[in-house]
Each structure stands twice: as C-alpha cells, then as structure tokens.
C-alpha positions as a Markdown table, in Angstrom:
| # | Residue | x | y | z |
|---|---|---|---|---|
| 1 | Met | 225.3 | 191.6 | 147.7 |
| 2 | Arg | 222.6 | 192.6 | 150.1 |
| 3 | Ser | 220.0 | 192.6 | 147.3 |
| 4 | Leu | 221.1 | 189.2 | 146.1 |
| 5 | Phe | 220.7 | 187.8 | 149.6 |
| 6 | Leu | 217.2 | 189.4 | 149.7 |
| 7 | Ala | 216.3 | 187.9 | 146.4 |
| 8 | Val | 217.5 | 184.4 | 147.4 |
| 9 | Cys | 215.5 | 184.7 | 150.7 |
| 10 | Leu | 212.4 | 185.7 | 148.9 |
| 11 | Phe | 212.7 | 183.0 | 146.3 |
| 12 | Ser | 213.3 | 180.3 | 148.9 |
| 13 | Ser | 210.4 | 181.4 | 151.1 |
| 14 | Ala | 207.9 | 181.6 | 148.1 |
| 15 | Pro | 205.5 | 178.6 | 148.1 |
| 16 | Ala | 206.2 | 176.1 | 145.4 |
| 17 | Arg | 203.7 | 176.4 | 142.6 |
| 18 | Thr | 202.1 | 173.2 | 141.5 |
| 19 | Gln | 200.7 | 172.6 | 138.1 |
| 20 | Thr | 197.0 | 171.9 | 138.4 |
| 21 | Thr | 195.2 | 170.4 | 135.5 |
| 22 | Ala | 191.9 | 171.7 | 134.5 |
| 23 | Ala | 189.0 | 169.3 | 134.7 |
| 24 | Asp | 187.6 | 168.1 | 131.3 |
| 25 | Trp | 183.8 | 167.9 | 131.5 |
| 26 | Arg | 183.7 | 165.7 | 128.4 |
| 27 | Gln | 185.9 | 163.0 | 130.2 |
| 28 | Ser | 184.2 | 163.3 | 133.6 |
| 29 | Lys | 180.9 | 162.0 | 132.1 |
| 30 | Leu | 178.7 | 164.5 | 133.9 |
| 31 | Pro | 175.0 | 163.7 | 133.6 |
| 32 | Asp | 172.9 | 166.3 | 131.8 |
| 33 | Ala | 171.1 | 167.2 | 135.0 |
| 34 | Ala | 174.5 | 168.1 | 136.6 |
| 35 | Lys | 175.5 | 170.2 | 133.6 |
| 36 | Asp | 172.2 | 172.0 | 133.6 |
| 37 | Ala | 172.5 | 172.7 | 137.3 |
| 38 | Leu | 176.1 | 174.0 | 136.9 |
| 39 | Thr | 175.1 | 176.2 | 134.0 |
| 40 | Asp | 172.2 | 177.6 | 136.0 |
| 41 | Gly | 174.7 | 178.3 | 138.8 |
| 42 | Gly | 176.8 | 180.5 | 136.4 |
| 43 | Tyr | 179.5 | 177.9 | 135.4 |
| 44 | Arg | 180.5 | 178.0 | 131.7 |
| 45 | Phe | 181.3 | 174.9 | 129.7 |
| 46 | Lys | 184.0 | 175.5 | 127.1 |
| 47 | Asp | 184.4 | 173.5 | 123.8 |
| 48 | Asp | 187.9 | 172.5 | 124.9 |
| 49 | Gly | 186.5 | 170.7 | 128.0 |
| 50 | Arg | 187.2 | 173.3 | 130.6 |
| 51 | Val | 184.6 | 174.4 | 133.1 |
| 52 | Leu | 185.0 | 178.1 | 134.2 |
| 53 | Asp | 184.2 | 179.3 | 137.7 |
| 54 | Pro | 181.4 | 181.9 | 137.7 |
| 55 | Glu | 183.3 | 184.3 | 140.0 |
| 56 | Thr | 187.0 | 183.9 | 139.0 |
| 57 | Lys | 186.5 | 182.9 | 135.4 |
| 58 | Ser | 189.3 | 180.4 | 135.9 |
| 59 | Ala | 189.2 | 176.7 | 134.9 |
| 60 | Leu | 188.1 | 174.3 | 137.6 |
| 61 | Thr | 190.3 | 171.4 | 138.6 |
| 62 | Cys | 188.8 | 167.9 | 139.0 |
| 63 | Glu | 188.4 | 168.4 | 142.7 |
| 64 | Gln | 186.8 | 171.8 | 142.4 |
| 65 | Leu | 184.3 | 170.4 | 139.8 |
| 66 | Ser | 183.5 | 167.5 | 142.1 |
| 67 | Gln | 182.9 | 170.0 | 145.0 |
| 68 | Ala | 180.7 | 172.2 | 142.9 |
| 69 | Val | 178.5 | 169.3 | 141.8 |
| 70 | Ser | 178.4 | 168.1 | 145.4 |
| 71 | Arg | 177.4 | 171.5 | 146.7 |
| 72 | Leu | 174.6 | 171.8 | 144.1 |
| 73 | Asn | 173.4 | 168.3 | 144.9 |
| 74 | Ile | 173.3 | 168.9 | 148.6 |
| 75 | Ala | 171.4 | 172.2 | 148.1 |
| 76 | Ala | 168.9 | 170.4 | 145.9 |
| 77 | Gln | 168.4 | 167.8 | 148.6 |
| 78 | Gln | 168.0 | 170.4 | 151.2 |
| 79 | Leu | 165.3 | 172.2 | 149.1 |
| 80 | Ala | 163.4 | 168.9 | 148.5 |
| 81 | Leu | 163.5 | 168.1 | 152.2 |
| 82 | Glu | 162.3 | 171.5 | 153.2 |
| 83 | Arg | 159.4 | 171.3 | 150.7 |
| 84 | Leu | 158.6 | 167.8 | 152.1 |
| 85 | Arg | 158.6 | 169.2 | 155.6 |
| 86 | Leu | 156.2 | 171.9 | 154.6 |
| 87 | Leu | 153.8 | 169.3 | 153.1 |
| 88 | Leu | 154.0 | 167.2 | 156.2 |
| 89 | Val | 152.8 | 170.0 | 158.6 |
| 90 | Lys | 149.4 | 168.3 | 158.6 |
| 91 | Asp | 148.8 | 164.7 | 159.4 |
| 92 | Asp | 146.3 | 163.9 | 156.7 |
| 93 | Leu | 147.9 | 164.1 | 153.2 |
| 94 | Thr | 145.7 | 164.7 | 150.2 |
| 95 | Gly | 146.2 | 163.1 | 146.8 |
| 96 | Ala | 147.8 | 166.3 | 145.6 |
| 97 | Asp | 150.2 | 166.3 | 148.5 |
| 98 | Arg | 151.2 | 162.7 | 147.8 |
| 99 | Ala | 151.8 | 163.6 | 144.1 |
| 100 | Met | 154.0 | 166.5 | 145.1 |
| 101 | Ile | 156.0 | 164.2 | 147.5 |
| 102 | Leu | 156.5 | 161.7 | 144.7 |
| 103 | Ser | 157.7 | 164.4 | 142.3 |
| 104 | Leu | 160.3 | 165.5 | 144.9 |
| 105 | Lys | 161.5 | 161.9 | 145.5 |
| 106 | Gly | 164.3 | 162.1 | 143.0 |
| 107 | Asn | 166.2 | 164.6 | 145.2 |
| 108 | Phe | 165.6 | 163.0 | 148.6 |
| 109 | Pro | 168.4 | 161.2 | 150.5 |
| 110 | Glu | 168.2 | 157.5 | 150.1 |
| 111 | Ala | 166.4 | 156.7 | 153.4 |
| 112 | Val | 163.7 | 159.3 | 152.7 |
| 113 | Ala | 163.2 | 158.1 | 149.1 |
| 114 | Lys | 162.8 | 154.5 | 150.3 |
| 115 | Ala | 160.3 | 155.6 | 153.0 |
| 116 | Val | 158.3 | 157.5 | 150.3 |
| 117 | Glu | 158.3 | 154.4 | 148.1 |
| 118 | Ala | 157.1 | 152.3 | 151.0 |
| 119 | Ser | 154.2 | 154.7 | 151.6 |
| 120 | Ala | 155.4 | 155.6 | 155.1 |
| 121 | Gly | 153.2 | 157.7 | 157.3 |
| 122 | Ala | 153.5 | 161.5 | 157.8 |
| 123 | Ala | 155.1 | 161.1 | 161.2 |
| 124 | Asp | 157.8 | 158.7 | 159.9 |
| 125 | Leu | 158.6 | 161.0 | 157.0 |
| 126 | Arg | 158.7 | 164.0 | 159.3 |
| 127 | Lys | 161.2 | 162.2 | 161.5 |
| 128 | Leu | 163.5 | 161.2 | 158.6 |
| 129 | Ala | 163.2 | 164.7 | 157.0 |
| 130 | Asp | 164.1 | 166.4 | 160.2 |
| 131 | Arg | 167.1 | 164.1 | 160.7 |
| 132 | Asp | 168.5 | 164.7 | 157.2 |
| 133 | Leu | 167.8 | 168.5 | 157.4 |
| 134 | Thr | 169.9 | 168.5 | 160.6 |
| 135 | Arg | 172.7 | 166.7 | 158.9 |
| 136 | Leu | 172.6 | 169.1 | 155.9 |
| 137 | Gly | 172.6 | 172.0 | 158.3 |
| 138 | Ser | 175.7 | 170.8 | 159.9 |
| 139 | Tyr | 177.3 | 170.4 | 156.5 |
| 140 | Phe | 176.8 | 174.1 | 155.9 |
| 141 | Asp | 177.9 | 175.1 | 159.4 |
| 142 | Ala | 181.0 | 177.1 | 158.8 |
| 143 | Ser | 182.1 | 176.8 | 162.5 |
| 144 | Arg | 182.8 | 173.1 | 161.9 |
| 145 | Pro | 186.2 | 172.0 | 160.7 |
| 146 | Leu | 186.4 | 171.0 | 157.0 |
| 147 | Asp | 187.0 | 167.3 | 157.9 |
| 148 | Glu | 183.8 | 167.1 | 159.9 |
| 149 | Arg | 181.8 | 168.8 | 157.1 |
| 150 | Arg | 183.2 | 166.3 | 154.6 |
| 151 | Asp | 182.1 | 163.5 | 156.9 |
| 152 | Val | 178.6 | 164.9 | 157.1 |
| 153 | Gly | 178.4 | 165.4 | 153.3 |
| 154 | Ala | 179.6 | 161.9 | 152.6 |
| 155 | Gly | 176.2 | 160.5 | 153.6 |
| 156 | Phe | 174.6 | 162.2 | 150.6 |
| 157 | Arg | 174.6 | 161.2 | 147.0 |
| 158 | Ala | 177.2 | 162.9 | 144.8 |
| 159 | Leu | 174.7 | 163.4 | 141.9 |
| 160 | Pro | 171.0 | 164.0 | 141.9 |
| 161 | Arg | 168.6 | 161.3 | 140.9 |
| 162 | His | 165.4 | 162.1 | 139.1 |
| 163 | Ala | 162.1 | 160.4 | 139.5 |
| 164 | Ala | 160.9 | 158.5 | 136.5 |
C-alpha cells in the first residue's frame, strides 16, 4: 500500500509532457542565406524536414528554429556594426573604406543602412553604430530578464538582408 501511495504521488507530481512538433525547414521557407548560416553553425538539415541542434542532436521546434535564426542574425549585425565602427575611427574615409561600408550594408540595422544609402558623414554613422551596438550588447546581457532581452531584440530584423 505504501509503495502504491508513493507511485501515485510521484506520478501526480511529474510535469505533464507536451508533444512538441519538430520544425520543418521545407515549410518554413528559410532563405538560402539563413540555411547556410545555420549549417555553418553546426545545425543539420535532414531530408524529412527536421533541423537538428548541433549540441543535443535533437530536432528543433518552430520556436527554437526561429530563435536560432534570430541569434545568428543578431550576431551578423553585431559583427557588421563592429567592422563599421573600426572603419569610422578616422574622420576622412577613403574610397576603399566607403566600398567596404557598402559591402557590409546588407547586415546593418535599418537605420544604419538608410544612413549609408544617404551618404551620411562619419560622425553620424558613428553615432548610429554606437547606439545599435549598445542595443545589441543589452540583448546578450544575461543579467537582464528574458522579456527585456526579447524587447531589445525585437528592433532587429529576423533574417539578414544582402546587398545587391
């Protein structure tokens, strides 16, 4: 009787398992750039549509796939902004500097990309880059609650754009 009571108590206290459906990369219409970035990050795309996590080797849910693409996108934006900031150390930009900035434009946040298209000056671009780098830094700040990090990350595009 005692073991039956223990079994009932354990069963009733166990968390209910919910069925999670694996994301199907074929139906999610991921752009090739996102697939390439995920593959470079160690994710595996299976013929049946599943995407396998590089660490756990388990299939990702739709939410996990979206988060993975978002993390990769934010990291690409951060890298592009840091490269821009390095180019903007000097006030006078050479033609090669401008060409490099234009090649990075596809991964900039929207406000920075528009400023680059409008041929904004180095000081204005520095100000925008610094602002967005601060926002990105707060996204990766683990001391912030998850809701705040989601709010910060919401201002950035979900998928990378590429310059034509």
